[in-house]
Structure formats: structure tokens, C-alpha cells
N, C-alpha and C positions, 0 to 999 in steps of 0.2 A: 965542127959544125954538124957532123953526122950524129954525134952524141946528142946534140941539142935537138936535131930533127927527130931522132929516135925517141927522146924523152917527150918532145912535143907531140909526135904522132901517137905515142903510147898514151899520153894524157887524153888526147882527143878520142882515141879508140876506147879508152876506159870510160870516158864520158858517154860516148855513143853506146857502149856496152851497158853502162849503168842505166842510161835513159831507156834503152831497148828492154833491159831486164825489168826496169820499173814499169814500163808500159805493158810488158808481157805479164808481169805479176798483177797489174791492175786488170788486164783482160781476163786472166785466170780467176781473179777474185770476183769480177763482175759475172763471168761465166758460171763459176761455182755458186754465186749468190742466185743467179737466174735458175740454175738447176735446183738449188735448195728451195727457192720460192716455188718452182714448179712442183717439186716433191711435196712441199707443204700444201700447195693448192690441191694436188692430187689426193693427198691424205685427207684434207678437209672434204673434198668431193666424195672420197670413199666413205668417210664417216657419215657425211650427209646422206649418201646413198644407203648406207646400212641403217641409218636412223629412219629414213623414209620407208625402206623395206620393212623395218620393225613395225612402224605405224600401220603400213598397209596390211601386214600379216595380222597384227592385232585387230584391225578393223574387220578383216575377213573372218577371223576366228570368232570375234565378238558377234558379228552379224550372223554367222553360222549358228552360234550358240543361241542367239535370240530367236532366230527363225525356228530352230528345233524346239526351244522351250515353249514358244507360242503354239507350235504344233502339238506338243505334249500336253499343254494346258487345255487346248481345244479338245483333244482326245479324252482327257480326264473329265472335262466338263460334260462331254457327250455321254461318256460312260455313267457318270453320276446321275445325269438326267434320265438315262435309260433305267438305271437301278431304281430311282425314285418313282418313275412312271410304272415300272413293273410292280413295285411294292404297292403303289396306290391302286393299280389295276387288281392286284391280288386282294387288297383290302375290299375293293368294290365287289369282286367276285365272291369273297368270303361273306360280305354283307348280304349279297343277293342269295348266296347259298343258305345262309342262316335264315333269311326270310322264307325261302322255299321250304326249308326243313321245318320251320315253325308252322307253316300252313299245312304241310303233309302230316306232321305230328298231330296238329289240331284235328285234321280230318280223320286220321286213324283213331284218335281218342274218342271223337264223337261217334264214329262208326262202332267202335268197341262198346261204348256206353249204350248206344241204341240196341246192339245185340244183347248186351246184359239186361237192358230194360225189357226187351221183348222176351228174353228167356225168363226173367222174373215174372212178367205178366203171364206167360205160358204156364209157368210152374204154379202161380197163384190160381189161374183158371182151372188147371188140372186138380189142384187141391180143393178148390171150392166145388168143383164138379163132383169130386169124390165125397166131400162132406154132404153135398146135396143128395147124392145117390144114397149115402148112408142114412141121411135123415128121411128120405123118401121110403127107403126100405123099412126103417123103424116105424114110420107112420103107417105103412101098409100092414106091418105086423100088428101094430096097435089097432088098426082099423079092423083087421080080421079078428083079433081077440075081442074087440068091442062087439063085432057082429056075432061072434060065438056067444058072448055073454047075453046079448039081446035075444038070441034064439033060445037060449036056455032059460 
């Protein structure tokens, strides 16, 4: 009877042990699956966080670039406008300077022409006066000689 009891108790203990082992293994499996699921969830969250960070960094860098490019374009536009205005102003100044030069040159040429004309008139007057004096002198000489011939 002891042997039967021992076998019976052993069988019952083995069944309890197997059931306990099975339930422990099931708990371990469920626990490990939970841990793995949590790790997977954490990994997904980490990847999602990395992706979001990448998007945000890209947005910031792109925005930074666009702002600075707009600023550079604005500066370039302002500089080009300044250059064109300066060039146009220089052309206007050159145009006015040429106009003033034309008037001054015309004035100087007219003044020079008047001086030359007056000098020519003066020279002509002097020459005609000299010729007139010569003619008068010759006429006086002839008149004297004519008077001498009359007296004789």
C-alpha cells in the first residue's frame, strides 16, 4: 500500500509539477511577449521620434535657407537697383556735362571768332589807312609838282 501511495502521490506531484511548469512557462512566454511587444513599441516610438526629428530639422534648415536666400536676393536686387540708378545718374550727369561743354565751346568759338573778326577789321582799317596816307602823300606830291609846273 505504501508503494501504491508513493506512486499515486508521485503521479499527482508530477501532474502538479507539470501543470505548474506549464503555467510558469505560459507566464514566462506571456511576460517575454509583453516585454518584446514593449521593446517593439519603444523601437517604433524611437524610430518615429527620429523621423519626426529629421522632419523638424529638415523644415528648420529649409526655412533657414529660404529666409537667407530671400535676404540675399533682396540685397542683390537692392545692389543692382543702386548700380543701375548710379549708371543712369552718371549718364544724366554726362549728358548735362556734354550740354554744358557744348554751350561753353560754342561761346568760346564765337568769342574767338569775334576777336579774329575784330583783328581782321583792325588790320584792314590800318592797311586802308596806310594806303590812304600813301595815296594822299602821292596826291600832294603830284599837286605840288602840278603847281610847280603851273608856275613855270
